[in-house]
C-alpha positions, 0 to 999 in steps of 0.5 A: 273130820268126817263133817269135813270130808263130807263138806269137801265132797258136797263143795266138789260136786257143787263146783263141778255142777256149775262149770260148762261141759264144753271146754276148748283149747289149752295155752301153752302158758299152762303146759309151761307152768306144769313143767317145772317147780323151782320151790317143791324140792331141793332140786326143781321137779316136774309139778306132777311129781310133787304132792304139794298144793301149789299155785303159780302165778306166771309172767301172762297173769302178771302182766294182765293184772298190773298189780302194785304190790304182790300181796294184792296177787297172792288174795287169789291163792286159796288157803292165804288170808291177807291182813293189810292196816290201811291203805297202799304200802301199810304194814301187810301180814299173810297167814297161810291155813290159819297159821300165824304170819311168821310161819310163811318163808318168803325167798326172792331169787332164793334168798330168804327175804323174812325180817328177823327185826320184824318178828320174822315176817316180811312186811308185804306192804313194801314188796312190789309186784314189778320186775318179777317173772314167776310167783310159786306159792307152796302150801303146807310145812316145808321145815324138813327142807327149808327150816324154821320159817317155813312151818306153814308154807313157801313163797318163792318170787322169781325175778325176771332175766334177760332173754333177748340180745338186746331188750329195753322198756319203760312204763308210767301209770298215774291214778287215783289217790295221788298214785303214779308209778313208773319204771324202765329196764335194759337187758342183753343176752349175748352168747353165754352172758346175760344181765338185766336191770330193772328200775320202778318207783312208786308214789301215792298220796293215799288216804286216811287209815285211821277212822276220824280226820282227814290226814292222808297217809301216803307211801313212796318205794323205789325198787332196783333189781339186777340179775346177771348169769355166765354159763362158763361150760356146759357143765357150770353155771354161775348167776348173781341176782339183787333186788333192793327197795327203799322208801316209806310209808306214813301211818297214824297211833293211838296217842290218847290210848282209846283203842283207836288210831287217830290222824298223827304225823308218824312216818316209817322209812325202810330199806330192804335188800336181798343178794346172792351169788350162786354156782351150779354144776350138772355132771355131763352124764346128768348123774351128779349135781352141785350148788353153792349158794352165798345169800344175804338180806338186810333189812332197816327201818326207822320210825319218826313222829313229827320229824323226830327220829323214835326208834329203829331196827335192823337186821342181817341174815347171812347164808351159806348153802351147798346142795349136792345130789346124785341120780340113778336107776335112769334118774328115777331114784335121787338122793340130795343132801343140804348143807347149810350155815345161817347167821342173824344179827339184830340191832334194836335202839329206841328211847328208854320207856317202862323201865327197860332198856330197848336198846340191844345187839343180839345173834342167833346161829343155826347149822343145818343138814337136810337130806331128800329122797325121791323115787318114781316107783313106777310111771304113776307112782312117786314117793318122797322123804325128806329130814333136816336137823337144825342145831341152833345157838339159842335152842335145843336141836330140832328135827323135822321130816316130811313124807309124800306120796302122788299116784296117778290113778289114771290119765285124768286123776292124780292122788296126793298125800303127805305127812310131816312136822315143823318147827318155828323158833322165838322172834327176837322181840318175843325173846327181848322186847320191843320198845313200848310196853312189851317185855320180852320173855327169854325162856320162850320154847319154840313152836312144833307142829304136826300135820297131813294133807289129802289131795285130788286133781282131775282133769277133764276134757283133754287136760283143758280143765283142772279140779282140785281139792285138798283136804288139810289138818294141823296141830300146833304146840307151844304156841307163842301168844304175844299179848300176855298182860303183865300186872306189875308193870302194866305191860305185855309179854309172850308166853307159850301156851298150854294145849293145842292150836288146831287148824284144818280146812278144804281148798277147792280149785278150778282152772280151765278153758272156757273157749278159745278167748275165755279162761277160768280160775276159781277157788274157795277155801274153808278154814277152821283155825282155833286156839285153846281158850285156857278154859279146856275149850277153844276160840277162834284164831283172830284174822282168819276168815272161815270162807274165802273164794276168788274168782278171776275170768280172763278174756281175750276180746280181740288179739290186740285187747285183753280184760281180766275180771277179778273177784275176791270174797272174804268172810266175816273174821274176828280181831280184838279191840284194846280199849283204855285200862283197866278195861280188859280187851275185847273180841270184836267181828269184822264184817265180810266184804267182796272186792271186784277189780277189772283190767283192760290191756290193750296192744296198740303195735307190738312195742306199745301197750295201754293198760286200765286197772280199776280197784274195788270196783263196787266201792266196798267199805271194809276193814282187814285189820279193827280200826284201820280204813281201806281204800275205795274205788280207785282207777290207773292208766297206764303205758308200756313202751318196748325198744 
């Protein structure tokens, strides 16, 4: 850790040295971002009172980037590693600080969207960026408040609500690879009632994801988003939110078992939905708050080979949640209690293979209690502690906790620190198997982690420039290895690893206004993520680059013209190649790459805007998953019209 601290110091000094010494102006949007964080606590809190390392992507950034998928936006977030198996719509994983993809909890309007039938992950390839108002990324363990899936962090996605008496808009864009994206929205806010409906459809012919052949792998996705609310009284508000994605993506497979995918007529159809009904009550004096939530997420996935249904998975997650809070001592102290019931159902259907029946129906239930205490000990010092007890129907009861402190050293420097434990339960697939040659292991133990982080935020030039540095360190026990070979069946199974897996690193960010028309957002992350090699040493975890960086420059050229330039660097990383049996698997290195993207937004009038998006402007040829080709240079032109 001594070397890690030295590296952080050098990197921070270097970051300071390259920034301009003259910074002017501050936007109202930046001030708004710093006000409230929805997902960093059981109740929304001020960002200055949270010890978490947090990134917020606001509505203005979403508009100016005009990205098709949320995963494209999250590439800029420090500590996040994105791996897409091919083109737009392909299976996509996101890892936080070197953790596994299913260690990241995803919330859509407060509903857990992770799919129990897909290894408790969210398939980011199917999550459209349309109709989203704000994205909060909380890095670090959140199991003490959010449970099993939040071992490494939380991504909270908040969709748009009506904020005008009457609004309507539509947009359409067309671009490279036979891509089109169009949609509309209507909304109304009348007195104490508000409702908004948004619909969009993405369709692309894509490109070939295999290294050979010419067959293109396309993608279609139709999204429907509905938000509604009713302010019953000054104390009570009721709200409803629902979102559905329905579509398909084409993909290739390895039919000759040489370790590489080749052109095949394979299609995966998906239908994902989240729905929530919520009631919020705040007493007239503000001392008591109550929240009651009933939520459900559904996921259906079907795979076709040459038009014939091959396998099918589905899952349903029902959640019943109550959060009660009491404030005292002039609201400088707060105690919140969460009571939650979660019911998960899993179904799998497929052809009989490898001597085991893949057709199964499974379920698991979890009853949880969590407590969070927060206090402002002074105007400068905030302390918080939280703990959670999970009673799971399939595993031993789990206890997790987290403590954090924030100290405002002076007007310009804020210190952050946190320490906590987290847990991740084995997935349905790991315990009970999958279609092909993957055999389940019902004796798996939950993964457990302990972590700490230290952070400093420095505001310069009248708070117009913010520099942040965060050191993080985590140890994982009982890590689940999902590729253990079985010499009897020649298949694979899962097993808990002996020893500890370690993740440590540093995140550096710089956010500021360089002039009245130019703003900067830069980030760099060093991640050292290793696992036991079984011989007393360690080896690098796959698909986790040690060095990643991003730079975003937003230039308001004129009052009606905005240009956004975005550069993303991903260092070299390892992956696994599976040659034909009996040759053992081998570790391969994926080369580093840099993506340059440019967006231009022109407001022709108050109601009409035109935008241009240029992706991978350098036409870099790269792979994020071994053997899967990605997209080259692409361009899209779009129009937005508001009534």
